[in-house]
N, C-alpha and C positions, 0 to 999 in steps of 0.2 A: 172960328176956332172949334166949334162943336163938330163940324165935318171932319176936321183933322183928328180930333180925339176919337171919333167913331171909327175912322179909317185905321188908326193905329191899334185900337182895341181889336178890330176885325183881323188885322194882320197877326197880332199876338195870339189870338185864339185859333188861327188856322195853321195847325201843324199837320202837314201831310204825311201819310204813312208811305212806306215803300210798297211796290207791287209784290215783292216777296212776302211781306207781312200779310197782305191781303190773301195771297195764295195759301200761306201757312194757316191762316184762320180757318180755311175750309179743310185743310189736311189734319191738323192737330193743334189744339190750343197750347199744349205744353211746348211743342216745337216752336210755335209763334213766340211764346214767352222767352224761351232760351235764346232764340235768334235776336229778338228785339232788345234783350238785355246783354247783348254783345258776347254771348257764349256761342262761339261758332266752331263747328267741327267740319264744315263743308270742305275746307282745303285738303282734308285727308280722305275724302269720300270718293271712291271709284265712280259712283253714280253721278256725282257732280262733275267729275273730270270728263266722263263720257258725254254729258250734256254740253259742256263747254266746247269740246272737240266737234261735236255735231253742229253746234251753233257757228263755230268758226269756219267749218268746211261746207256748210249748206248755204245756198243763195249768195255765193261769194261776190257776185256782181252787184249786189244791192249795198246801199249805204248802211253801215252798221251802227248800233248802239248810240242813241241820242239820250243824253241825260238832262233831266229837268228836276231841280231840287232833289227829292228823295226817290224819284223813279228813273228807271233806265229801260227804254224800249229797244227791242232788237233791231228794228229798222222802220223807217217812215217812207211811204210813197207820198211825197208832197203833192205831186200832180193830181193824183186821184183821192188824196186825203184819207189814206188807209194806214193804220198802225198795225204792223206785223209783229207777231210773237211766235218764236220758234220753240217747239217742245219735242222731246225725244219720244214720248209715249202719250197715249190718250187715256192712261189709267186714272188720272186725276182731272179729267176733262172739265168737270164742273168748276174746280178751282182755277183752271186755266181760263175759262170763259169769264169768270168774275174778275180775275186779274186784268184781263184785257178790257172789260167794261170799266174797271177803275181807271185805266189809262185814258179811255175815251172821256170819262167823267172829268178827270184831271185837266185834260186839254180844254174841255168845255168851260169849267169854272174859272180857269186861268186865262180865258179869252185867247187861247192859242189857235183855236179853230174847231169847226164841226168835223169830226172824223168818224169813220167806221173802223172796224177791226177785222183782222184775219188771223186765225190760228193756223200755223203751218206745222205739219208733222211730216218732215221729209222722209224718215224711215218708213212711214206708212203710206207715203205718197197721197196724203190727205190734207185738205184745206177746209176750214170752216169759217164762214162769215159771222161776225159778231156786231150787233148794233146795241145801242143804249136807248132805252125808252124812259118815260117819266117815272114809272114804278121802280125801275132799276135805280134811278137816282135816289129815291127815298130809301131803298134797301141799302145802297152803298153808304149813305150817310149814317144809317143805323149801324152798319157793320163797322164803320170807322170808329164810332163811339164805343162799340163793344171791344174792338181791338185796343183802344186806349185804356179801357177798364182792365182787360186781361193783362196787358203789358205793364200796368202800374202796380199790380199786387206784389207784395214782398217776396213771395216764393212761387215757383212754377206750379201750374195746376197739376193735380194728380190725374193719372190715366189708370182706369180700373184694371185693364188687361191689355196685352199687346194686340194691336190691330194688324191686318194683313200688310199694310204699308210699312209697319215698324221694322221688319227685317232688312229693308234696304235703306233705312233712314240713317243719316250721318250721326244722329243723336242716340242710336240704339243702345250703345253701351252705357250711356248716362242714365237711361231709363230702365233697362232690363238686365244689366249684368251686375 
């Protein structure tokens, strides 16, 4: 009975975040909070629409979008065990790398398999291999806890002044108009 209780407790405490949330953590904590609290402006964003069109029209021979709980990966190469993520620009490359590392982590902790990752930037004709190491796992687990803290506060975090990325953000008007 003790093992069953421990297993149930473990399941209840394991709330996975989405890859988008992890990405937004690196971009802007306010954007993360707004998105995570179901305030979404993306459907009206030209930037988001362009990204969706790029995703739909690039690598069309590959299998698209696999969903697992709260994550959605662009495509999987099951033969070579590679998770692919398609991005339109490398402006937020650090956020992209960590989002992909999170997907690799998610596959690992859920016993889906040992995968590597590849960021694909079709407009730039650029690819970047991404791997997960032990120190990344520690950092991801810390980031997950920080995301849970940020998204559970009662109001969105303040941003002192507009950042370069703000002018193309779907939340721009909520923050700066």
